[in-house]
C-alpha positions in Angstrom: 12.5 -12.7 23.8 13.5 -10.2 21.0 16.9 -9.5 19.6 18.3 -6.4 21.4 21.7 -4.8 21.7 21.8 -4.8 25.5 20.5 -7.9 27.3 20.7 -6.2 30.7 18.5 -3.3 29.7 14.7 -3.0 30.0 13.4 -1.4 26.8 10.5 0.9 26.6 7.7 -0.9 24.7 6.2 1.1 21.8 2.5 0.8 21.1 1.7 3.1 18.2 3.0 6.0 16.0 1.7 9.1 14.4 3.4 11.4 11.9 7.0 11.8 13.1 6.3 10.4 16.6 6.1 7.0 18.3 4.5 6.4 21.7 5.3 3.9 24.4 2.9 2.1 26.7 3.2 4.8 29.3 2.1 7.4 26.8 5.5 8.9 26.5 6.1 10.5 23.0 9.4 10.3 21.1 10.3 12.1 17.9 11.8 9.4 15.7 14.9 11.0 14.4 16.0 7.6 13.1 12.7 6.6 11.2 13.0 3.1 12.5 16.3 1.3 12.2 16.9 3.3 10.1 15.5 5.6 7.4 12.5 3.3 7.0 9.4 5.3 8.1 10.1 7.9 5.5 6.4 8.9 5.0 5.6 8.9 8.7 3.4 6.7 11.0 -0.3 6.1 11.2 -1.4 6.7 7.6 -5.0 5.4 7.6 -5.2 4.7 3.9 -2.6 1.9 4.3 -4.8 0.1 6.7 -7.5 0.1 3.9 -5.0 -1.3 1.4 -4.2 -4.1 3.8 -7.8 -4.9 4.3 -8.7 -4.8 0.5 -5.7 -6.7 -0.8 -5.8 -9.3 2.1 -9.4 -10.0 0.9 -8.2 -10.7 -2.6 -4.8 -12.5 -2.6 -1.7 -12.0 -0.6 0.6 -14.7 -2.0 0.8 -16.4 -5.4 2.3 -19.6 -6.6 4.9 -17.5 -8.5 6.4 -20.6 -10.3 3.2 -20.7 -12.4 1.3 -17.5 -12.0 1.5 -13.7 -12.0 -0.8 -11.0 -10.5 -2.2 -7.8 -12.0 -1.3 -5.8 -8.8 2.3 -7.1 -8.9 2.8 -6.4 -12.6 1.3 -2.9 -12.2 3.6 -2.1 -9.3 6.8 -3.4 -11.0 5.9 -1.2 -14.0 5.6 1.7 -11.6 8.8 0.9 -9.8 10.7 0.8 -13.1 9.2 4.3 -14.0 10.3 5.6 -10.6 13.8 4.4 -11.3 16.2 6.4 -13.7 15.6 6.4 -17.4 16.9 3.1 -19.0 15.8 0.8 -16.3 13.6 -1.9 -17.6 12.7 -4.8 -15.1 12.2 -5.2 -11.4 11.1 -7.7 -8.8 10.5 -7.5 -5.1 11.8 -9.5 -2.1 11.6 -8.8 1.6 14.7 -7.2 3.1 17.6 -5.1 2.1 19.9 -8.0 2.6 17.7 -10.0 0.1 17.9 -7.1 -2.4 21.6 -6.7 -2.4 22.2 -10.4 -2.5 19.8 -10.8 -5.5 21.4 -7.9 -7.2 24.9 -9.6 -6.9 23.5 -12.9 -8.1 21.9 -11.1 -11.1 25.3 -9.6 -12.0 27.0 -13.0 -11.6 24.5 -14.7 -13.8 24.7 -11.8 -16.4 28.4 -12.6 -16.8 27.8 -16.4 -16.9 25.3 -16.0 -19.8 27.9 -13.8 -21.7 30.5 -16.5 -21.3 32.5 -14.6 -18.7 32.6 -17.7 -16.5 35.6 -16.6 -14.5 33.9 -13.5 -13.3 32.8 -14.1 -9.7 34.5 -11.5 -7.5 32.6 -8.7 -6.0 34.4 -5.5 -4.9 33.2 -3.6 -2.0 34.5 -0.8 0.1 35.8 -1.0 3.7 33.4 0.7 6.2 30.3 -0.2 4.3 27.3 -2.1 5.1 25.3 -4.1 2.5 23.3 -6.6 4.6 23.4 -9.1 7.4 23.7 -12.5 5.6 27.1 -14.1 5.7 27.5 -13.3 2.0 26.5 -9.6 2.2 28.6 -9.1 5.4 31.6 -10.5 3.4 30.9 -8.1 0.5 30.4 -5.3 3.0 33.3 -3.8 4.9 31.9 -3.3 8.4 34.7 -4.9 10.5 32.7 -5.1 13.8 29.8 -7.0 12.1 32.3 -9.2 10.2 34.4 -10.2 13.2 32.2 -13.0 14.7 32.1 -14.7 11.4 35.8 -14.2 10.4 36.3 -17.8 9.3 33.7 -17.4 6.7 35.0 -14.0 5.5 37.6 -12.6 3.1 36.3 -14.1 -0.1 36.1 -10.7 -1.8 38.4 -7.8 -2.3 37.8 -4.3 -0.8 39.0 -0.8 -1.5 39.2 2.1 1.0 36.1 4.2 1.7 35.8 7.6 0.1 35.8 9.5 3.4 36.8 13.1 2.9 36.9 14.0 6.6 39.8 11.6 7.2 41.6 12.2 4.0 45.4 12.6 4.2 46.2 16.3 5.2 48.7 16.7 2.2 46.1 15.9 -0.4 43.5 18.4 -1.9 39.9 17.3 -2.0 40.3 16.7 -5.8 43.4 14.7 -5.4 41.8 12.6 -2.7 38.7 11.9 -4.8 40.9 10.8 -7.6 42.9 8.5 -5.4 39.6 6.9 -4.2 38.4 6.2 -7.7 41.9 5.1 -8.8 41.7 2.5 -6.0 38.8 0.8 -7.8 40.7 0.6 -11.1 43.8 -0.6 -9.3 41.9 -3.3 -7.5 40.2 -4.5 -10.7 43.7 -4.7 -12.5 45.3 -6.5 -9.5 42.5 -9.1 -9.2 42.3 -9.4 -13.0 39.4 -7.8 -14.9 38.3 -11.2 -16.2 37.6 -12.3 -12.6 35.6 -9.3 -11.4 31.8 -9.4 -11.7 30.6 -6.3 -9.9 31.3 -3.4 -7.6 28.8 -2.6 -4.8 28.6 0.8 -3.1 26.3 3.2 -1.2 25.9 6.6 -2.8 26.2 8.0 0.7 27.7 5.7 3.3 25.1 5.4 5.9 25.2 3.3 9.1 28.9 2.2 8.9 30.3 5.7 8.8 27.3 8.0 9.6 26.2 9.8 6.5 29.4 10.2 4.5 28.7 11.7 1.0 31.1 11.4 -2.0 34.2 13.5 -1.7 33.2 15.7 -4.7 31.1 15.7 -7.8 33.6 13.8 -9.9 34.0 10.6 -7.8 30.8 8.8 -8.7 31.2 9.7 -12.4 34.7 8.2 -12.3 33.4 5.1 -10.6 30.8 4.7 -13.5 33.5 5.2 -16.1 35.8 2.6 -14.6 33.0 0.1 -14.3 32.0 0.6 -17.9 35.6 0.3 -19.0 36.1 -3.2 -17.5 32.5 -4.5 -17.9 32.1 -4.6 -14.2 28.5 -4.4 -13.1 27.9 -1.3 -11.1 25.4 -2.0 -8.2 24.0 0.9 -6.2 23.0 -0.1 -2.7 20.1 2.4 -2.4 18.5 0.6 0.5 18.8 3.7 2.7 19.5 6.5 0.2 16.4 5.7 -2.1 12.8 6.9 -1.9 13.3 10.5 -1.1 16.0 10.3 1.5 18.3 12.5 -0.5 15.6 14.6 -2.0 15.4 12.5 -5.2 13.8 9.2 -6.1 17.2 7.5 -5.8 20.4 8.8 -4.2 22.4 8.6 -7.4 19.9 10.9 -9.1 21.4 13.7 -7.1 24.7 13.3 -9.0 23.1 12.3 -12.4 24.9 8.9 -12.4 23.2 5.7 -13.5 24.2 2.3 -12.2 23.5 -1.0 -13.8 21.4 -2.4 -10.9 19.7 -0.8 -8.0 19.0 -2.5 -4.7 16.1 -0.7 -3.0 14.4 -1.1 0.4 13.6 0.5 3.7 11.6 3.5 2.6 10.2 1.6 -0.3 7.2 0.6 1.8 7.4 3.4 4.4 7.9 0.7 7.0 4.3 -0.7 6.5 5.4 -4.0 5.0 8.7 -5.9 4.7 9.6 -5.0 1.2 12.7 -4.5 -0.9 13.4 -4.6 -4.7 16.0 -5.2 -7.4 15.8 -2.9 -10.5 17.9 -3.6 -13.5 18.7 -1.5 -16.6 18.1 -2.5 -20.2 21.7 -3.5 -20.8 21.5 -6.2 -18.0 18.0 -7.3 -19.0 18.9 -7.7 -22.7 21.4 -10.5 -22.0 18.7 -12.5 -20.2 16.0 -11.7 -22.8 18.1 -12.5 -25.8 19.1 -15.8 -24.3 15.7 -16.6 -23.0 17.3 -17.3 -19.6 15.3 -16.9 -16.4 17.0 -15.2 -13.4 17.6 -17.8 -10.6 16.3 -15.7 -7.8 13.0 -17.1 -6.4 11.8 -16.5 -2.8 8.7 -17.6 -1.0 7.5 -14.0 -0.7 9.1 -12.6 -3.8 6.6 -10.4 -5.7 4.1 -10.4 -2.9 0.7 -8.9 -4.1 0.2 -7.3 -0.7 3.7 -5.8 -0.7 3.0 -4.6 -4.3 -0.2 -2.9 -3.2 1.5 -1.1 -0.4 4.6 -0.2 -2.4 2.3 1.3 -5.2 0.6 3.5 -2.6 3.9 4.8 -1.2 5.1 5.9 -4.7 1.8 7.6 -5.3 1.8 9.2 -1.9 5.3 10.5 -2.3 4.4 12.1 -5.7 1.1 13.5 -4.6 2.6 15.0 -1.4 5.7 16.2 -3.1 7.9 14.4 -0.6 11.1 14.7 -2.6 11.1 18.5 -2.8 10.1 18.9 0.8 12.9 16.5 1.9 15.4 18.5 -0.1 14.3 21.8 1.5 14.3 20.4 4.9 17.5 18.6 4.4 19.4 21.8 3.5 17.9 23.5 6.6 18.6 20.5 8.9 22.3 20.3 7.9 22.6 24.0 8.4 21.2 23.8 11.9 23.3 20.8 12.8 26.4 23.0 12.3 25.5 24.5 15.7 27.1 21.4 17.1 30.5 22.5 16.1 30.8 24.6 19.2 31.3 21.5 21.3 34.9 20.2 21.7 33.9 16.6 20.9 32.1 17.3 17.6 34.6 16.9 14.8 32.4 16.7 11.7 28.8 17.4 10.6 27.9 15.9 7.2 25.3 14.4 5.0 23.0 14.9 2.0 19.3 15.5 2.1 17.7 14.1 5.3 20.6 11.7 5.9 22.9 13.4 8.3 25.8 12.4 10.5 27.9 13.8 13.4 31.3 12.4 14.1 32.6 12.7 17.6 36.3 13.0 18.3 38.6 13.3 21.3 40.8 16.0 19.6 39.6 18.2 16.7 43.1 19.0 15.5 44.2 15.3 15.3 40.7 13.9 14.8 41.7 11.1 17.2 38.8 9.0 18.4 37.7 8.2 22.0 38.4 4.8 23.5 35.8 2.3 22.3 35.1 1.2 25.9 33.8 4.7 26.6 30.8 4.0 24.2 30.4 7.7 23.6 27.8 7.6 20.9 25.7 5.1 22.8 25.8 7.5 25.8 24.5 10.3 23.7 21.9 8.1 22.0 20.5 6.9 25.4 20.3 10.4 26.8 18.5 11.5 23.7 15.9 8.8 24.0 15.3 9.8 27.7 14.6 13.3 26.5 12.2 12.1 23.8 14.3 12.1 20.6 15.5 8.9 18.9 18.8 9.0 17.1 21.0 6.2 15.6 24.4 5.9 17.3 27.2 4.1 15.5 30.8 3.1 16.1 33.9 2.0 14.2 34.1 5.0 11.8 37.9 5.4 12.1 39.3 2.0 11.5 36.3 -0.4 11.8 36.6 -0.6 15.6 37.4 2.8 16.9 35.4 6.0 16.3 31.9 7.3 17.4 29.2 8.8 15.2 25.5 9.7 15.4 23.3 9.2 12.3 20.1 11.1 12.0 17.4 10.1 9.4 14.0 11.6 10.4 10.9 11.0 8.6 10.8 13.1 5.4 7.6 14.8 6.4 9.2 16.7 9.4 9.0 20.5 9.7 11.2 23.2 11.0 9.9 22.8 14.6 10.8 19.1 14.5 14.3 20.0 13.2 14.7 22.5 16.1 13.6 19.8 18.6 16.2 17.3 17.3 19.1 19.8 17.1 18.4 21.4 20.5 18.0 17.9 22.2 21.4 16.9 20.6 23.0 20.1 21.9 21.8 19.3 25.5 22.9 15.6 25.3 26.4 16.4 23.8 26.9 19.1 26.4 26.0 16.7 29.3 28.1 13.8 28.0 31.1 16.1 27.2 31.0 17.2 30.9 30.5 13.7 32.1 33.5 12.2 30.4 36.0 14.8 31.3 37.4 12.9 34.1 37.2 9.6 32.4 39.5 10.8 29.5 41.7 13.2 31.4 
């Protein structure tokens, strides 16, 4: 039995994929508007060269005794990964999941402060309505209340600040005022907790699954976050698990705003979905503390720095550059967001948002008040299920208003899609939203 969200449902069984499509055992074709769960299959399915890489590297070496050996393919890939990152990044290593990457990034920040003698710095500030992984530790750093609820007794070890969520800003505030209040909240939290106790701040450049593709409120917000972290020597960790590797039309999401963090956690699209791979990439300021003190990072994993993962990850970077994936994603993203605005004609569509090919649609009961539908109605799930029936996979979400109420749909198609694929996704969403809107009229009357 596999893990699934609905134990009473019989799920279609997928057999293969090609390009932007996946196919089930009956031969039915689905346009994968989620790129896996989610934003994983960035370069598409069924690339034959990757099969050759598996075969060739598997015939050489697939795992190393990393406590005593290195590997040329791993070293070459880590060098390439550092070059792929913004200028000033120096070292990287790989693990297996986004959760691993974020947790290792936080551990690196904590050890960085320990080496410097800042032994009381252990707190990690996150934002409410954020998702940074599914271990107990990363759930606690994250702010997704629905996922935290089951483990509440193990939670609340770290402080949180409000999300920067322009659609739900106070009506009396201008966008500039709201942006400043959001960045001010970080500084206020640091001061209230005591700067000498705060190790790191973790955030997504664009909030993905938890809110459904919410970008920064304006151009100043991320720059202010950078300034505040620098001022208090708080390590700025960018969770780029979903926003990296071309998703926003850049190598990493923060490149879009020309802001450099101290540590990047990368994953999902890093391997195009062909291998369980993630990475931590650190800038020279973080690395120097370890190098000068000759202190190793305490972050070993069985499959860390996998030669097979390195070979596949290296191919993905080369493929992205050779096929000009970033520039294509930027063009398609602009077109996609423009086409999604067609959905505003429906009474239940309150907001269309996103950046690059990371897009979201928020569903509301009343556009003027932005009030949500009752959670029991499972509105986003209804739309997602209808869309699958019609051959398009979306990523429904909930809890976007207060952690429990609110429905949204996230769309993260493969970065190789074309205009016809965009039209298929948007027109299918139009049909599904119209059908569900009609269906629920009596239920919410």
